[in-house]
C-alpha positions in Angstrom: 8.3 -43.4 -25.7 11.1 -41.9 -23.4 12.9 -38.8 -24.0 16.7 -39.0 -23.8 19.5 -36.5 -24.0 22.8 -37.2 -25.6 25.5 -34.5 -25.7 23.1 -31.7 -24.6 20.5 -32.6 -27.2 17.1 -34.1 -27.0 16.1 -36.5 -29.9 12.1 -36.8 -30.1 11.1 -38.1 -33.3 13.0 -35.7 -35.2 12.3 -32.9 -32.7 15.5 -31.6 -31.3 15.8 -29.6 -28.1 18.8 -28.0 -26.1 19.5 -29.8 -23.0 21.5 -27.0 -21.3 18.4 -25.6 -19.7 16.1 -27.3 -17.6 12.4 -29.1 -18.2 10.1 -26.6 -16.3 7.0 -28.0 -17.5 7.3 -31.7 -16.8 4.2 -33.3 -15.0 3.3 -29.7 -14.0 -0.4 -28.9 -13.4 -2.3 -28.3 -16.8 -5.8 -27.1 -17.5 -7.9 -26.4 -20.6 -10.9 -24.7 -21.7 -12.9 -27.6 -22.8 -12.0 -31.4 -23.1 -13.2 -33.7 -25.8 -15.6 -36.6 -24.7 -13.8 -39.9 -24.3 -14.7 -43.1 -22.3 -11.4 -43.1 -20.4 -10.5 -39.7 -19.9 -8.1 -40.0 -22.8 -7.7 -36.3 -23.8 -7.2 -34.4 -20.5 -4.8 -31.5 -20.3 -2.1 -33.3 -18.3 -1.2 -35.3 -21.3 0.6 -32.5 -22.9 3.3 -32.6 -20.0 3.4 -36.4 -19.1 6.5 -36.8 -21.6 4.7 -39.6 -23.3 4.1 -38.5 -27.1 1.7 -41.3 -27.4 -1.0 -39.3 -25.4 -2.1 -36.0 -26.2 -4.5 -33.6 -24.9 -7.6 -32.7 -27.0 -10.4 -30.0 -26.8 -13.8 -29.8 -28.4 -13.6 -28.2 -31.7 -13.5 -24.5 -32.5 -15.0 -22.6 -35.6 -18.5 -24.2 -34.9 -21.6 -22.4 -34.5 -21.2 -22.6 -30.5 -17.4 -22.2 -30.1 -14.7 -20.0 -31.4 -11.8 -20.0 -29.0 -9.8 -22.6 -27.0 -7.0 -22.5 -24.6 -4.5 -24.9 -22.7 -2.5 -23.6 -19.8 0.4 -25.0 -17.6 1.3 -23.8 -14.1 5.1 -24.0 -13.6 4.5 -23.7 -9.9 6.7 -20.7 -9.6 8.4 -17.7 -11.7 11.2 -19.1 -13.7 13.5 -17.6 -16.3 12.2 -19.2 -19.6 14.4 -19.9 -22.7 12.2 -21.6 -25.1 8.8 -23.5 -25.6 8.5 -26.6 -27.7 5.2 -28.0 -29.0 4.3 -31.4 -30.7 0.9 -31.3 -32.3 -0.6 -34.5 -33.1 0.6 -36.2 -36.3 -1.6 -38.5 -38.7 0.3 -40.1 -41.6 -1.1 -38.8 -44.7 -2.9 -35.8 -42.9 0.0 -33.5 -42.2 -1.2 -30.5 -44.2 -4.6 -30.7 -42.4 -3.0 -31.0 -38.9 -0.9 -28.0 -39.8 -3.9 -26.1 -40.9 -5.5 -27.0 -37.5 -2.4 -25.9 -35.6 -2.1 -22.7 -37.4 -2.8 -19.3 -36.1 -2.1 -19.9 -32.5 -0.5 -17.7 -29.9 1.8 -18.3 -26.6 1.5 -16.4 -23.8 3.7 -16.2 -20.6 2.8 -14.2 -17.4 3.0 -14.4 -13.6 -0.8 -14.6 -13.3 -2.3 -16.4 -16.5 -3.4 -13.6 -18.1 -3.5 -13.2 -22.0 -2.8 -9.6 -23.3 -0.1 -7.9 -25.5 2.3 -7.6 -22.7 2.3 -11.3 -21.9 2.4 -12.4 -25.8 5.7 -14.5 -26.4 4.6 -15.7 -29.9 2.0 -15.4 -32.6 1.9 -17.8 -35.5 1.0 -17.0 -39.1 0.4 -16.7 -42.0 2.6 -19.7 -42.9 1.6 -23.1 -41.7 3.6 -24.2 -38.8 5.6 -27.3 -38.3 4.0 -29.8 -36.4 7.4 -30.3 -34.4 7.4 -26.4 -33.3 10.2 -24.5 -31.3 10.2 -20.9 -30.7 12.6 -19.0 -28.1 10.6 -17.2 -25.4 13.2 -15.1 -23.6 11.1 -13.9 -20.6 10.1 -14.9 -17.4 7.0 -16.2 -15.9 4.9 -19.0 -14.1 2.0 -19.7 -16.6 2.3 -20.8 -20.4 -0.8 -20.5 -22.2 -1.5 -21.8 -25.8 -4.3 -20.2 -27.5 -6.2 -20.4 -30.8 -9.3 -19.3 -32.4 -11.4 -19.3 -35.4 -13.7 -16.1 -35.6 -16.7 -15.4 -37.5 -16.2 -12.7 -40.3 -12.3 -13.2 -40.4 -10.4 -14.2 -43.7 -7.8 -16.7 -42.6 -4.7 -17.3 -44.8 -4.8 -20.2 -47.2 -4.3 -23.5 -45.7 -6.1 -22.9 -42.4 -8.7 -25.2 -41.1 -11.8 -23.4 -40.3 -12.8 -26.0 -37.7 -10.1 -27.0 -35.3 -9.5 -29.8 -33.2 -6.6 -29.0 -31.0 -4.4 -32.0 -30.1 -1.2 -31.1 -28.2 1.0 -34.2 -27.6 3.9 -32.6 -25.6 4.6 -29.0 -24.4 8.1 -28.6 -23.1 8.9 -25.3 -21.6 12.7 -24.9 -21.0 14.6 -22.6 -18.6 16.3 -22.3 -15.6 14.7 -24.4 -12.7 16.8 -22.6 -9.9 15.5 -19.2 -9.0 17.8 -16.2 -9.4 20.2 -17.6 -12.3 20.7 -17.2 -15.7 23.5 -18.4 -18.5 23.5 -21.6 -20.9 24.2 -23.7 -17.7 21.9 -21.7 -15.3 25.0 -21.0 -13.1 25.2 -17.1 -13.2 23.5 -15.2 -10.3 20.9 -12.6 -11.4 21.4 -9.0 -10.1 20.0 -8.8 -6.4 17.4 -6.3 -7.1 15.6 -7.8 -9.9 11.8 -8.0 -9.6 10.8 -11.7 -8.7 14.4 -12.5 -8.5 14.5 -13.4 -12.2 16.4 -12.0 -15.2 17.0 -12.3 -18.9 18.1 -15.8 -19.3 21.0 -15.1 -21.7 22.1 -11.4 -20.9 21.3 -11.3 -17.3 19.4 -7.9 -17.3 16.4 -7.6 -15.3 12.7 -7.5 -16.8 11.8 -5.1 -14.0 13.1 -4.0 -10.5 12.0 -4.4 -7.0 10.7 -1.3 -5.4 13.2 1.5 -4.8 15.5 0.4 -7.6 15.9 1.1 -11.2 18.3 0.5 -14.3 18.7 -2.5 -16.4 20.3 -4.5 -13.6 18.6 -2.7 -10.8 21.7 -1.4 -9.1 20.7 2.2 -9.0 18.6 3.7 -6.1 15.7 5.9 -6.8 16.7 9.6 -6.6 15.9 11.5 -3.6 12.5 12.2 -3.3 11.1 9.3 -5.1 10.3 5.8 -4.3 8.3 2.4 -5.1 8.2 0.3 -8.3 9.9 2.0 -11.2 10.6 4.9 -8.9 7.3 6.4 -9.9 5.9 7.5 -6.6 6.8 10.7 -4.9 7.6 11.1 -1.3 5.0 13.0 0.8 7.6 15.7 1.9 6.3 15.5 5.6 8.9 13.4 7.1 10.3 14.6 10.5 13.4 17.1 10.3 12.8 17.3 6.5 14.3 13.9 6.1 13.8 12.0 2.8 11.5 8.9 2.9 12.5 5.4 2.4 13.5 4.7 -1.3 11.7 1.5 -1.0 8.6 1.8 0.9 8.0 5.6 0.8 7.7 5.5 4.8 9.3 8.2 7.0 11.8 5.8 8.9 12.2 8.6 11.9 8.5 9.6 11.8 6.5 12.5 10.4 6.7 16.2 11.1 4.2 17.7 13.3 0.5 17.8 12.0 0.8 14.7 9.8 0.4 11.0 10.2 0.3 7.5 8.4 3.1 5.4 7.3 4.2 7.8 4.5 2.9 10.9 6.5 0.4 11.7 3.7 -2.4 12.3 6.3 -3.0 15.4 8.0 -4.1 15.4 11.8 -8.0 14.9 12.1 -9.7 18.1 13.4 -9.2 18.9 17.0 -5.9 17.1 17.3 -2.2 18.2 16.6 1.5 17.9 16.9 3.9 14.8 16.2 1.9 11.7 15.7 -1.3 13.9 16.2 -1.6 12.8 19.9 -2.2 16.1 21.5 -5.9 17.7 21.8 -6.5 21.0 20.6 -7.7 23.5 23.3 -11.6 24.1 23.3 -11.0 27.9 23.8 -10.2 28.8 20.2 -12.3 31.7 18.9 -15.7 30.8 17.3 -14.7 27.0 18.1 -12.5 27.2 15.2 -9.5 24.1 14.9 -6.4 24.9 16.1 -3.2 24.5 14.2 -2.6 20.9 13.2 1.1 21.5 13.4 1.5 23.7 16.5 -1.8 23.6 18.3 -2.2 27.3 18.3 -5.3 29.0 17.9 -4.5 31.0 14.6 -7.7 32.9 14.9 -7.3 33.9 18.4 -8.8 32.8 21.5 -12.5 33.0 23.3 -12.9 36.1 25.3 -11.4 35.2 29.0 -8.2 33.2 27.7 -4.9 33.9 26.3 -1.6 32.8 25.1 -0.9 30.9 21.8 -2.8 27.7 22.8 -5.7 29.6 24.4 -5.1 27.4 27.7 -4.3 30.3 30.1 -7.2 32.5 31.8 -6.8 36.2 31.8 -4.8 37.4 34.9 -6.6 39.1 37.7 -8.2 42.5 37.0 -8.5 41.7 33.2 -11.1 40.0 30.9 -12.5 39.8 27.5 -11.2 39.2 24.1 -7.2 39.2 24.4 -7.7 40.0 28.1 -7.5 43.8 27.0 -10.3 44.8 29.2 -9.8 46.1 32.8 -12.3 45.3 35.5 -14.2 47.9 37.3 -12.8 47.3 40.6 -16.1 47.1 42.2 -16.4 43.3 42.3 -17.2 41.5 45.6 -14.1 41.9 47.9 -12.4 43.1 44.5 -11.6 39.3 43.8 -11.8 36.6 41.6 -13.1 33.1 43.1 -11.3 29.8 41.9 -12.9 26.8 43.2 -11.2 23.5 44.1 -12.7 20.2 45.5 -11.7 21.1 48.8 -13.1 24.9 48.9 -12.4 27.8 47.2 -9.5 30.5 46.6 -10.0 34.2 46.9 -7.5 36.0 44.8 -7.5 39.7 46.1 -5.8 42.8 45.3 -6.1 44.8 48.2 -3.0 43.9 49.7 0.2 45.8 49.5 2.1 43.1 47.4 4.3 43.6 44.7 3.2 43.8 41.0 4.8 40.5 40.2 2.6 38.7 42.9 -0.9 38.6 44.3 -2.4 37.4 47.6 -4.6 34.4 48.2 -6.9 33.8 50.9 -7.9 29.9 51.1 -11.2 29.5 52.9 -12.0 25.7 53.4 -15.8 25.4 53.6 -15.9 22.2 55.6 -13.4 23.1 58.4 -13.5 26.7 58.6 -9.8 26.9 58.6 -8.2 29.9 56.9 -4.7 30.6 55.9 -3.1 33.6 54.2 -0.2 33.1 51.5 1.6 34.8 48.7 1.4 33.3 45.1 3.5 34.1 42.2 2.1 35.0 38.9 3.7 31.9 37.5 1.7 29.9 40.2 -1.5 31.7 39.4 -1.2 30.5 35.8 -0.6 27.0 37.1 -3.7 27.0 39.2 -6.0 28.8 36.6 -4.7 26.0 34.0 -5.6 23.1 36.2 -8.5 20.6 35.2 -9.6 20.2 38.9 -10.7 24.0 39.3 -13.4 26.0 38.2 -13.1 29.6 37.3 -16.2 31.9 37.4 -17.1 33.4 33.9 -15.1 36.8 33.3 -18.5 38.4 32.6 -19.5 37.6 36.3 -16.4 39.3 38.0 -18.0 42.5 38.7 -21.6 41.2 39.5 -20.8 38.9 42.3 -22.5 38.8 45.7 -21.6 36.1 48.6 -24.9 34.2 47.9 -23.9 33.7 44.2 -20.2 32.7 45.1 -21.6 29.9 47.5 -24.1 28.8 45.0 -21.4 28.5 42.4 -19.1 26.5 44.7 -22.2 24.2 45.7 -22.9 23.4 42.1 -19.2 22.7 41.4 -19.0 20.3 44.2 -21.8 18.3 42.7 -19.7 17.7 39.4 -18.7 14.1 38.6 
């Protein structure tokens, strides 16, 4: 039997449906908990969406010793605005009341995932016996529509309910808007642009939920500053660069993280031993007691190991000074009253016996391979640059006052052998 529509009304053996909306369930994929045995697969789930009222799905009976529940489900193929669900239960001439008792007590669920819970419940039947031609408005959105029924032990059911149920659904028609993002009687009005899943109430046009970063009944209001995400319930990390506010949709810091923080939403501190913007800098190894440096500035907040100075502890003490905070003065009795700094080519002797100014020191460069010797003046700034170079080796400050030429040459020989 074909279904025809005249002047926006469907006539189906006395089963009237409004034609202003689209048929969302026709020939869509359907499944069910069990299928009654037959020789020709006469009772498969798809019979309920083939638009032929002479074919019906049928499950194994429930309410018996083995089976207590049943379900039938149709996948609409996408999330749509839904207006109504129409069900035609199997009719037998002279047995209408019995069939109503089998139909009675059912539930309808609509969801995006197929789950059946309180949040997805569209309709719960009872206690009056339902008509075999049943229609209910279901003003929601979803992808899966599930018919569920049960007959449980220990439950007293209303009068007329059959305790052993054979479920036979001949047609299930889900009506709504087939085009995504529309609503209204003719499915021609556009839903607000920030509605979740691009669907809205099929009559009012209000959103069932908002996309991340938006709020309000029509989802036209951004999250307030400092908040983001679904329902604006997530708080920004507070570690965006230059105290910027995070993205109201993703929570990310679009301009990057403030120094000492990392991650897409800047909620992870730099790992121990790193610091700065994007945590790309390595801490000095000269922090006192090998303590980690400040993850934001790189400074050794606890101070420097003896022999090192400045906030980052990457500068050696100036000549004549040594120890913690470089506060101790050398005795003046070191070999040549000097400090040896080795390079790959030779070693540089920093001396203090010349008549140079306080702002400079003199250095004699002796190349051990060629025997060449030069004499030059180095500024204090140049001294700091030399002592910070990774290609040089400075004798430990504790050795400055216990040097001999033999020890100097031995130290230099060992340094030359380093990879």
